[in-house]
PyMOL Python script that loads the backbone (N, CA, C, O; Angstrom):
from pymol import cmd

cmd.read_pdbstr("""\
ATOM      1  N   UNK A   1     120.537 145.508  60.409  1.00  0.00           N
ATOM      2  CA  UNK A   1     119.794 146.701  61.611  1.00  0.00           C
ATOM      3  C   UNK A   1     119.290 146.360  62.780  1.00  0.00           C
ATOM      4  O   UNK A   1     118.498 145.461  63.063  1.00  0.00           O
ATOM      5  N   UNK A   2     119.916 147.308  63.566  1.00  0.00           N
ATOM      6  CA  UNK A   2     120.157 147.409  65.216  1.00  0.00           C
ATOM      7  C   UNK A   2     118.477 147.792  65.370  1.00  0.00           C
ATOM      8  O   UNK A   2     118.320 148.874  64.804  1.00  0.00           O
ATOM      9  N   UNK A   3     117.295 147.343  65.875  1.00  0.00           N
ATOM     10  CA  UNK A   3     116.732 147.608  67.106  1.00  0.00           C
ATOM     11  C   UNK A   3     116.514 148.824  67.546  1.00  0.00           C
ATOM     12  O   UNK A   3     117.318 148.846  68.478  1.00  0.00           O
ATOM     13  N   UNK A   4     116.037 149.788  67.547  1.00  0.00           N
ATOM     14  CA  UNK A   4     115.976 151.207  69.062  1.00  0.00           C
ATOM     15  C   UNK A   4     115.557 150.001  70.406  1.00  0.00           C
ATOM     16  O   UNK A   4     114.968 148.921  70.346  1.00  0.00           O
ATOM     17  N   UNK A   5     116.180 150.782  71.611  1.00  0.00           N
ATOM     18  CA  UNK A   5     115.517 149.589  72.356  1.00  0.00           C
ATOM     19  C   UNK A   5     114.566 150.656  73.022  1.00  0.00           C
ATOM     20  O   UNK A   5     114.852 151.665  73.666  1.00  0.00           O
ATOM     21  N   UNK A   6     113.689 150.272  72.769  1.00  0.00           N
ATOM     22  CA  UNK A   6     112.637 151.238  73.585  1.00  0.00           C
ATOM     23  C   UNK A   6     111.454 149.970  73.945  1.00  0.00           C
ATOM     24  O   UNK A   6     111.846 148.943  73.391  1.00  0.00           O
ATOM     25  N   UNK A   7     110.369 149.770  74.566  1.00  0.00           N
ATOM     26  CA  UNK A   7     109.184 149.379  74.854  1.00  0.00           C
ATOM     27  C   UNK A   7     108.728 148.917  73.752  1.00  0.00           C
ATOM     28  O   UNK A   7     108.700 147.694  73.621  1.00  0.00           O
ATOM     29  N   UNK A   8     108.164 149.938  72.472  1.00  0.00           N
ATOM     30  CA  UNK A   8     107.692 149.434  71.446  1.00  0.00           C
ATOM     31  C   UNK A   8     108.288 148.251  70.549  1.00  0.00           C
ATOM     32  O   UNK A   8     107.781 147.726  69.557  1.00  0.00           O
ATOM     33  N   UNK A   9     109.284 148.029  71.062  1.00  0.00           N
ATOM     34  CA  UNK A   9     109.864 147.048  70.397  1.00  0.00           C
ATOM     35  C   UNK A   9     110.293 146.196  71.517  1.00  0.00           C
ATOM     36  O   UNK A   9     111.257 145.531  71.137  1.00  0.00           O
ATOM     37  N   UNK A  10     110.081 146.016  72.355  1.00  0.00           N
ATOM     38  CA  UNK A  10     110.388 144.666  73.682  1.00  0.00           C
ATOM     39  C   UNK A  10     109.554 143.342  73.570  1.00  0.00           C
ATOM     40  O   UNK A  10     108.478 143.712  73.100  1.00  0.00           O
ATOM     41  N   UNK A  11     109.525 142.510  73.690  1.00  0.00           N
ATOM     42  CA  UNK A  11     109.548 141.550  73.503  1.00  0.00           C
ATOM     43  C   UNK A  11     108.299 141.349  74.938  1.00  0.00           C
ATOM     44  O   UNK A  11     107.311 140.621  74.836  1.00  0.00           O
ATOM     45  N   UNK A  12     108.583 142.030  75.996  1.00  0.00           N
ATOM     46  CA  UNK A  12     107.374 141.889  76.747  1.00  0.00           C
ATOM     47  C   UNK A  12     106.339 143.114  77.510  1.00  0.00           C
ATOM     48  O   UNK A  12     105.714 143.287  78.556  1.00  0.00           O
ATOM     49  N   UNK A  13     106.691 143.934  75.972  1.00  0.00           N
ATOM     50  CA  UNK A  13     105.318 145.309  75.896  1.00  0.00           C
ATOM     51  C   UNK A  13     104.209 144.480  74.905  1.00  0.00           C
ATOM     52  O   UNK A  13     104.300 143.753  73.916  1.00  0.00           O
ATOM     53  N   UNK A  14     103.191 144.974  75.688  1.00  0.00           N
ATOM     54  CA  UNK A  14     101.455 144.813  74.926  1.00  0.00           C
ATOM     55  C   UNK A  14     101.369 146.072  74.701  1.00  0.00           C
ATOM     56  O   UNK A  14     101.370 146.925  75.589  1.00  0.00           O
ATOM     57  N   UNK A  15     101.288 146.294  73.486  1.00  0.00           N
ATOM     58  CA  UNK A  15     100.803 147.263  73.191  1.00  0.00           C
ATOM     59  C   UNK A  15      99.189 147.866  73.430  1.00  0.00           C
ATOM     60  O   UNK A  15      98.419 146.907  73.392  1.00  0.00           O
ATOM     61  N   UNK A  16      98.467 149.148  73.661  1.00  0.00           N
ATOM     62  CA  UNK A  16      97.124 149.821  74.366  1.00  0.00           C
ATOM     63  C   UNK A  16      96.561 149.783  72.818  1.00  0.00           C
ATOM     64  O   UNK A  16      97.201 149.564  71.789  1.00  0.00           O
ATOM     65  N   UNK A  17      95.120 150.075  72.987  1.00  0.00           N
ATOM     66  CA  UNK A  17      94.147 150.025  71.871  1.00  0.00           C
ATOM     67  C   UNK A  17      94.778 151.724  71.229  1.00  0.00           C
ATOM     68  O   UNK A  17      94.702 152.111  70.063  1.00  0.00           O
ATOM     69  N   UNK A  18      95.398 152.511  72.454  1.00  0.00           N
ATOM     70  CA  UNK A  18      96.068 154.060  72.130  1.00  0.00           C
ATOM     71  C   UNK A  18      97.206 153.831  71.175  1.00  0.00           C
ATOM     72  O   UNK A  18      97.840 154.860  70.941  1.00  0.00           O
ATOM     73  N   UNK A  19      97.618 152.773  70.579  1.00  0.00           N
ATOM     74  CA  UNK A  19      98.890 152.748  69.947  1.00  0.00           C
ATOM     75  C   UNK A  19     100.116 153.272  70.639  1.00  0.00           C
ATOM     76  O   UNK A  19     101.117 152.557  70.591  1.00  0.00           O
ATOM     77  N   UNK A  20     100.194 154.668  71.413  1.00  0.00           N
ATOM     78  CA  UNK A  20     101.044 155.342  71.826  1.00  0.00           C
ATOM     79  C   UNK A  20     101.550 154.628  73.757  1.00  0.00           C
ATOM     80  O   UNK A  20     102.462 155.084  74.446  1.00  0.00           O
ATOM     81  N   UNK A  21     100.831 153.745  74.050  1.00  0.00           N
ATOM     82  CA  UNK A  21     100.822 153.605  75.003  1.00  0.00           C
ATOM     83  C   UNK A  21     100.782 151.502  75.008  1.00  0.00           C
ATOM     84  O   UNK A  21     100.317 150.602  74.308  1.00  0.00           O
ATOM     85  N   UNK A  22     101.798 151.691  76.594  1.00  0.00           N
ATOM     86  CA  UNK A  22     101.471 149.821  76.553  1.00  0.00           C
ATOM     87  C   UNK A  22     101.740 149.221  77.842  1.00  0.00           C
ATOM     88  O   UNK A  22     102.227 150.042  78.619  1.00  0.00           O
ATOM     89  N   UNK A  23     101.568 147.937  78.384  1.00  0.00           N
ATOM     90  CA  UNK A  23     101.580 147.681  79.582  1.00  0.00           C
ATOM     91  C   UNK A  23     103.521 146.760  79.459  1.00  0.00           C
ATOM     92  O   UNK A  23     104.025 145.851  78.799  1.00  0.00           O
ATOM     93  N   UNK A  24     103.837 147.447  80.224  1.00  0.00           N
ATOM     94  CA  UNK A  24     105.001 146.350  80.503  1.00  0.00           C
ATOM     95  C   UNK A  24     104.749 144.925  81.528  1.00  0.00           C
ATOM     96  O   UNK A  24     104.630 144.833  82.750  1.00  0.00           O
ATOM     97  N   UNK A  25     104.726 143.752  80.284  1.00  0.00           N
ATOM     98  CA  UNK A  25     105.026 142.838  81.204  1.00  0.00           C
ATOM     99  C   UNK A  25     106.159 141.866  81.497  1.00  0.00           C
ATOM    100  O   UNK A  25     106.317 140.645  81.524  1.00  0.00           O
ATOM    101  N   UNK A  26     106.781 142.823  81.678  1.00  0.00           N
ATOM    102  CA  UNK A  26     108.562 142.075  82.558  1.00  0.00           C
ATOM    103  C   UNK A  26     107.811 140.805  83.849  1.00  0.00           C
ATOM    104  O   UNK A  26     107.870 139.599  84.088  1.00  0.00           O
ATOM    105  N   UNK A  27     107.297 141.754  84.256  1.00  0.00           N
ATOM    106  CA  UNK A  27     107.533 141.350  85.960  1.00  0.00           C
ATOM    107  C   UNK A  27     105.455 141.151  85.621  1.00  0.00           C
ATOM    108  O   UNK A  27     104.624 141.354  84.737  1.00  0.00           O
ATOM    109  N   UNK A  28     105.571 140.578  87.191  1.00  0.00           N
ATOM    110  CA  UNK A  28     103.808 140.073  87.457  1.00  0.00           C
ATOM    111  C   UNK A  28     103.392 141.959  88.160  1.00  0.00           C
ATOM    112  O   UNK A  28     104.034 142.832  88.745  1.00  0.00           O
ATOM    113  N   UNK A  29     102.022 141.801  87.665  1.00  0.00           N
ATOM    114  CA  UNK A  29     101.887 143.001  88.010  1.00  0.00           C
ATOM    115  C   UNK A  29     101.563 143.232  89.938  1.00  0.00           C
ATOM    116  O   UNK A  29     101.672 142.465  90.895  1.00  0.00           O
ATOM    117  N   UNK A  30     101.251 144.294  89.833  1.00  0.00           N
ATOM    118  CA  UNK A  30     101.535 145.432  91.109  1.00  0.00           C
ATOM    119  C   UNK A  30     100.603 145.306  91.908  1.00  0.00           C
ATOM    120  O   UNK A  30      99.561 145.255  91.254  1.00  0.00           O
ATOM    121  N   UNK A  31     100.332 145.196  93.389  1.00  0.00           N
ATOM    122  CA  UNK A  31      98.982 144.968  94.110  1.00  0.00           C
ATOM    123  C   UNK A  31      99.170 146.993  94.165  1.00  0.00           C
ATOM    124  O   UNK A  31     100.284 147.516  94.190  1.00  0.00           O
ATOM    125  N   UNK A  32      98.214 147.591  94.171  1.00  0.00           N
ATOM    126  CA  UNK A  32      98.037 149.069  94.305  1.00  0.00           C
ATOM    127  C   UNK A  32      96.516 149.435  95.308  1.00  0.00           C
ATOM    128  O   UNK A  32      95.510 148.901  94.840  1.00  0.00           O
ATOM    129  N   UNK A  33      96.386 149.913  96.043  1.00  0.00           N
ATOM    130  CA  UNK A  33      94.704 150.315  96.547  1.00  0.00           C
ATOM    131  C   UNK A  33      94.295 151.332  95.474  1.00  0.00           C
ATOM    132  O   UNK A  33      94.824 152.087  94.658  1.00  0.00           O
ATOM    133  N   UNK A  34      93.136 150.979  95.878  1.00  0.00           N
ATOM    134  CA  UNK A  34      92.101 152.152  94.953  1.00  0.00           C
ATOM    135  C   UNK A  34      91.486 153.580  95.948  1.00  0.00           C
ATOM    136  O   UNK A  34      91.187 153.525  97.141  1.00  0.00           O
ATOM    137  N   UNK A  35      91.433 154.511  95.267  1.00  0.00           N
ATOM    138  CA  UNK A  35      91.317 155.980  95.734  1.00  0.00           C
ATOM    139  C   UNK A  35      90.051 155.538  96.623  1.00  0.00           C
ATOM    140  O   UNK A  35      89.842 155.317  97.816  1.00  0.00           O
ATOM    141  N   UNK A  36      89.375 155.525  95.524  1.00  0.00           N
ATOM    142  CA  UNK A  36      88.152 155.490  95.761  1.00  0.00           C
ATOM    143  C   UNK A  36      87.105 154.217  96.115  1.00  0.00           C
ATOM    144  O   UNK A  36      85.901 154.369  96.325  1.00  0.00           O
ATOM    145  N   UNK A  37      87.627 153.280  96.131  1.00  0.00           N
ATOM    146  CA  UNK A  37      87.175 152.371  96.327  1.00  0.00           C
ATOM    147  C   UNK A  37      88.107 151.444  97.566  1.00  0.00           C
ATOM    148  O   UNK A  37      89.333 151.478  97.671  1.00  0.00           O
ATOM    149  N   UNK A  38      87.144 150.625  98.448  1.00  0.00           N
ATOM    150  CA  UNK A  38      87.777 150.003  99.654  1.00  0.00           C
ATOM    151  C   UNK A  38      89.117 148.564  99.204  1.00  0.00           C
ATOM    152  O   UNK A  38      90.124 148.151  99.779  1.00  0.00           O
ATOM    153  N   UNK A  39      88.379 148.183  97.847  1.00  0.00           N
ATOM    154  CA  UNK A  39      89.174 147.050  97.445  1.00  0.00           C
ATOM    155  C   UNK A  39      90.718 147.222  96.548  1.00  0.00           C
ATOM    156  O   UNK A  39      90.928 148.145  95.761  1.00  0.00           O
ATOM    157  N   UNK A  40      91.511 146.337  96.806  1.00  0.00           N
ATOM    158  CA  UNK A  40      93.270 146.312  96.155  1.00  0.00           C
ATOM    159  C   UNK A  40      92.109 145.930  94.542  1.00  0.00           C
ATOM    160  O   UNK A  40      90.964 145.623  94.208  1.00  0.00           O
ATOM    161  N   UNK A  41      93.553 146.265  93.993  1.00  0.00           N
ATOM    162  CA  UNK A  41      93.656 145.939  92.253  1.00  0.00           C
ATOM    163  C   UNK A  41      95.045 145.458  91.837  1.00  0.00           C
ATOM    164  O   UNK A  41      96.074 145.547  92.506  1.00  0.00           O
ATOM    165  N   UNK A  42      94.874 144.846  90.418  1.00  0.00           N
ATOM    166  CA  UNK A  42      96.438 144.399  90.207  1.00  0.00           C
ATOM    167  C   UNK A  42      96.974 145.046  88.801  1.00  0.00           C
ATOM    168  O   UNK A  42      96.309 144.893  87.777  1.00  0.00           O
ATOM    169  N   UNK A  43      97.957 145.627  88.797  1.00  0.00           N
ATOM    170  CA  UNK A  43      97.791 146.182  87.232  1.00  0.00           C
ATOM    171  C   UNK A  43      99.284 146.237  86.737  1.00  0.00           C
ATOM    172  O   UNK A  43     100.116 146.245  87.645  1.00  0.00           O
ATOM    173  N   UNK A  44      99.657 146.266  85.727  1.00  0.00           N
ATOM    174  CA  UNK A  44     100.851 146.073  84.763  1.00  0.00           C
ATOM    175  C   UNK A  44     101.112 148.101  85.052  1.00  0.00           C
ATOM    176  O   UNK A  44     100.285 148.996  85.226  1.00  0.00           O
ATOM    177  N   UNK A  45     102.539 148.117  84.986  1.00  0.00           N
ATOM    178  CA  UNK A  45     102.685 149.402  84.763  1.00  0.00           C
ATOM    179  C   UNK A  45     102.968 149.762  83.323  1.00  0.00           C
ATOM    180  O   UNK A  45     103.702 149.331  82.434  1.00  0.00           O
ATOM    181  N   UNK A  46     101.794 151.043  83.507  1.00  0.00           N
ATOM    182  CA  UNK A  46     102.100 151.803  81.686  1.00  0.00           C
ATOM    183  C   UNK A  46     102.657 152.720  81.448  1.00  0.00           C
ATOM    184  O   UNK A  46     102.601 153.872  81.881  1.00  0.00           O
ATOM    185  N   UNK A  47     103.770 151.798  80.068  1.00  0.00           N
ATOM    186  CA  UNK A  47     104.750 152.641  79.274  1.00  0.00           C
ATOM    187  C   UNK A  47     104.459 153.536  78.128  1.00  0.00           C
ATOM    188  O   UNK A  47     103.478 153.349  77.407  1.00  0.00           O
ATOM    189  N   UNK A  48     105.282 154.485  77.956  1.00  0.00           N
ATOM    190  CA  UNK A  48     105.382 154.918  76.580  1.00  0.00           C
ATOM    191  C   UNK A  48     105.729 153.906  75.232  1.00  0.00           C
ATOM    192  O   UNK A  48     106.451 152.948  75.509  1.00  0.00           O
ATOM    193  N   UNK A  49     105.392 153.996  74.141  1.00  0.00           N
ATOM    194  CA  UNK A  49     106.141 152.822  73.524  1.00  0.00           C
ATOM    195  C   UNK A  49     107.616 153.536  73.418  1.00  0.00           C
ATOM    196  O   UNK A  49     108.573 152.762  73.407  1.00  0.00           O
ATOM    197  N   UNK A  50     107.902 155.036  73.334  1.00  0.00           N
ATOM    198  CA  UNK A  50     109.366 155.458  73.536  1.00  0.00           C
ATOM    199  C   UNK A  50     110.300 155.567  74.397  1.00  0.00           C
ATOM    200  O   UNK A  50     111.513 155.758  74.304  1.00  0.00           O
ATOM    201  N   UNK A  51     109.326 155.368  75.567  1.00  0.00           N
ATOM    202  CA  UNK A  51     110.323 154.585  77.151  1.00  0.00           C
ATOM    203  C   UNK A  51     111.078 153.510  76.874  1.00  0.00           C
ATOM    204  O   UNK A  51     110.796 152.878  75.857  1.00  0.00           O
ATOM    205  N   UNK A  52     112.228 153.056  77.737  1.00  0.00           N
ATOM    206  CA  UNK A  52     112.993 152.624  77.858  1.00  0.00           C
ATOM    207  C   UNK A  52     113.296 151.957  79.129  1.00  0.00           C
ATOM    208  O   UNK A  52     113.041 152.801  79.988  1.00  0.00           O
ATOM    209  N   UNK A  53     113.708 150.878  79.701  1.00  0.00           N
ATOM    210  CA  UNK A  53     114.362 150.461  80.511  1.00  0.00           C
ATOM    211  C   UNK A  53     115.611 149.517  80.301  1.00  0.00           C
ATOM    212  O   UNK A  53     116.038 149.358  79.158  1.00  0.00           O
ATOM    213  N   UNK A  54     116.383 148.703  81.690  1.00  0.00           N
ATOM    214  CA  UNK A  54     117.814 147.947  81.174  1.00  0.00           C
ATOM    215  C   UNK A  54     117.387 146.582  81.090  1.00  0.00           C
ATOM    216  O   UNK A  54     118.235 145.704  80.927  1.00  0.00           O
ATOM    217  N   UNK A  55     115.823 146.224  81.208  1.00  0.00           N
ATOM    218  CA  UNK A  55     115.607 144.932  80.834  1.00  0.00           C
ATOM    219  C   UNK A  55     114.727 144.615  79.224  1.00  0.00           C
ATOM    220  O   UNK A  55     113.913 143.784  78.819  1.00  0.00           O
ATOM    221  N   UNK A  56     115.425 145.776  78.673  1.00  0.00           N
ATOM    222  CA  UNK A  56     114.931 145.408  77.164  1.00  0.00           C
ATOM    223  C   UNK A  56     114.990 144.099  76.545  1.00  0.00           C
ATOM    224  O   UNK A  56     115.948 143.550  77.089  1.00  0.00           O
ATOM    225  N   UNK A  57     114.503 143.334  75.734  1.00  0.00           N
ATOM    226  CA  UNK A  57     115.164 142.115  75.008  1.00  0.00           C
ATOM    227  C   UNK A  57     113.878 142.225  73.763  1.00  0.00           C
ATOM    228  O   UNK A  57     112.777 142.758  73.897  1.00  0.00           O
ATOM    229  N   UNK A  58     114.313 141.689  72.820  1.00  0.00           N
ATOM    230  CA  UNK A  58     114.012 141.685  71.479  1.00  0.00           C
ATOM    231  C   UNK A  58     113.302 140.483  71.314  1.00  0.00           C
ATOM    232  O   UNK A  58     113.510 139.328  71.685  1.00  0.00           O
ATOM    233  N   UNK A  59     112.184 141.175  70.501  1.00  0.00           N
ATOM    234  CA  UNK A  59     111.111 139.666  70.325  1.00  0.00           C
ATOM    235  C   UNK A  59     111.639 138.463  69.662  1.00  0.00           C
ATOM    236  O   UNK A  59     112.622 138.458  68.920  1.00  0.00           O
ATOM    237  N   UNK A  60     110.801 137.270  70.030  1.00  0.00           N
ATOM    238  CA  UNK A  60     111.899 136.591  69.914  1.00  0.00           C
ATOM    239  C   UNK A  60     111.595 136.239  68.757  1.00  0.00           C
ATOM    240  O   UNK A  60     112.640 135.855  68.232  1.00  0.00           O
ATOM    241  N   UNK A  61     110.646 136.139  67.964  1.00  0.00           N
ATOM    242  CA  UNK A  61     110.602 135.841  66.727  1.00  0.00           C
ATOM    243  C   UNK A  61     110.460 137.009  65.661  1.00  0.00           C
ATOM    244  O   UNK A  61     109.475 137.743  65.737  1.00  0.00           O
ATOM    245  N   UNK A  62     111.560 137.238  64.515  1.00  0.00           N
ATOM    246  CA  UNK A  62     111.974 138.311  63.778  1.00  0.00           C
ATOM    247  C   UNK A  62     110.493 138.476  62.905  1.00  0.00           C
ATOM    248  O   UNK A  62     109.830 137.691  62.227  1.00  0.00           O
ATOM    249  N   UNK A  63     110.349 139.814  63.262  1.00  0.00           N
ATOM    250  CA  UNK A  63     109.077 140.333  62.209  1.00  0.00           C
ATOM    251  C   UNK A  63     107.605 140.507  62.999  1.00  0.00           C
ATOM    252  O   UNK A  63     106.466 140.665  62.560  1.00  0.00           O
ATOM    253  N   UNK A  64     108.137 140.408  64.355  1.00  0.00           N
ATOM    254  CA  UNK A  64     106.798 140.019  65.378  1.00  0.00           C
ATOM    255  C   UNK A  64     106.485 141.930  66.230  1.00  0.00           C
ATOM    256  O   UNK A  64     106.845 142.341  67.334  1.00  0.00           O
ATOM    257  N   UNK A  65     105.928 142.440  65.438  1.00  0.00           N
ATOM    258  CA  UNK A  65     105.457 143.712  65.919  1.00  0.00           C
ATOM    259  C   UNK A  65     104.237 143.859  66.979  1.00  0.00           C
ATOM    260  O   UNK A  65     103.145 143.302  67.094  1.00  0.00           O
ATOM    261  N   UNK A  66     104.901 144.827  67.671  1.00  0.00           N
ATOM    262  CA  UNK A  66     103.836 144.971  68.634  1.00  0.00           C
ATOM    263  C   UNK A  66     102.067 144.786  68.280  1.00  0.00           C
ATOM    264  O   UNK A  66     101.273 144.438  69.154  1.00  0.00           O
ATOM    265  N   UNK A  67     101.707 145.054  67.019  1.00  0.00           N
ATOM    266  CA  UNK A  67     100.391 144.721  66.661  1.00  0.00           C
ATOM    267  C   UNK A  67      99.873 143.316  66.911  1.00  0.00           C
ATOM    268  O   UNK A  67      98.833 142.736  67.223  1.00  0.00           O
ATOM    269  N   UNK A  68     101.210 143.061  66.593  1.00  0.00           N
ATOM    270  CA  UNK A  68     100.378 141.219  66.318  1.00  0.00           C
ATOM    271  C   UNK A  68     100.419 140.715  67.985  1.00  0.00           C
ATOM    272  O   UNK A  68      99.404 140.313  68.552  1.00  0.00           O
ATOM    273  N   UNK A  69     101.812 140.812  68.683  1.00  0.00           N
ATOM    274  CA  UNK A  69     101.469 140.741  69.897  1.00  0.00           C
ATOM    275  C   UNK A  69     100.011 140.998  70.161  1.00  0.00           C
ATOM    276  O   UNK A  69      99.360 140.076  70.651  1.00  0.00           O
ATOM    277  N   UNK A  70      99.346 142.288  69.860  1.00  0.00           N
ATOM    278  CA  UNK A  70      98.076 142.407  71.133  1.00  0.00           C
ATOM    279  C   UNK A  70      96.875 141.251  70.108  1.00  0.00           C
ATOM    280  O   UNK A  70      95.731 140.950  70.446  1.00  0.00           O
ATOM    281  N   UNK A  71      97.398 140.928  69.198  1.00  0.00           N
ATOM    282  CA  UNK A  71      96.209 140.543  68.486  1.00  0.00           C
ATOM    283  C   UNK A  71      96.181 138.665  68.801  1.00  0.00           C
ATOM    284  O   UNK A  71      95.163 138.005  68.594  1.00  0.00           O
ATOM    285  N   UNK A  72      97.561 138.016  69.347  1.00  0.00           N
ATOM    286  CA  UNK A  72      97.852 136.897  69.953  1.00  0.00           C
ATOM    287  C   UNK A  72      96.996 137.264  70.948  1.00  0.00           C
ATOM    288  O   UNK A  72      95.810 136.937  70.923  1.00  0.00           O
ATOM    289  N   UNK A  73      97.681 138.180  72.182  1.00  0.00           N
ATOM    290  CA  UNK A  73      97.095 138.739  73.117  1.00  0.00           C
ATOM    291  C   UNK A  73      95.706 137.916  73.698  1.00  0.00           C
ATOM    292  O   UNK A  73      95.379 137.124  74.582  1.00  0.00           O
ATOM    293  N   UNK A  74      95.242 138.537  72.771  1.00  0.00           N
ATOM    294  CA  UNK A  74      93.279 138.814  72.818  1.00  0.00           C
ATOM    295  C   UNK A  74      92.424 138.290  72.317  1.00  0.00           C
ATOM    296  O   UNK A  74      91.227 138.579  72.341  1.00  0.00           O
ATOM    297  N   UNK A  75      93.188 137.084  71.575  1.00  0.00           N
ATOM    298  CA  UNK A  75      93.172 136.142  71.216  1.00  0.00           C
ATOM    299  C   UNK A  75      92.456 134.321  72.150  1.00  0.00           C
ATOM    300  O   UNK A  75      92.521 133.250  71.546  1.00  0.00           O
TER     301      UNK A  75
END
""", "prot")
cmd.dss("prot")
cmd.show_as("cartoon", "prot")
cmd.util.cbc("prot")
cmd.orient("prot")
C-alpha cells in the first residue's frame, strides 16, 4: 500500500505537541525579524500534517511514525 505524500508521512517532518502541525526540517531554518523585538530568530517552516510539497520522501525505517520521530528528536 502506498503512503499518502503528505507532511505527516515525510521523513523531514517533525510533529508538534498539537499533533495537527509540525516543522519541515528539509532545509536549514530561516532567519526572520521579530516584530516586537530588535533581534532576529531562526525558525523551521510550520506546516499542517495534511500539507504537501514536491520534496516529500518516505521515512527510512518502515513503521516509523511521526510520534516516534518526535520522541527520538526530544531525547
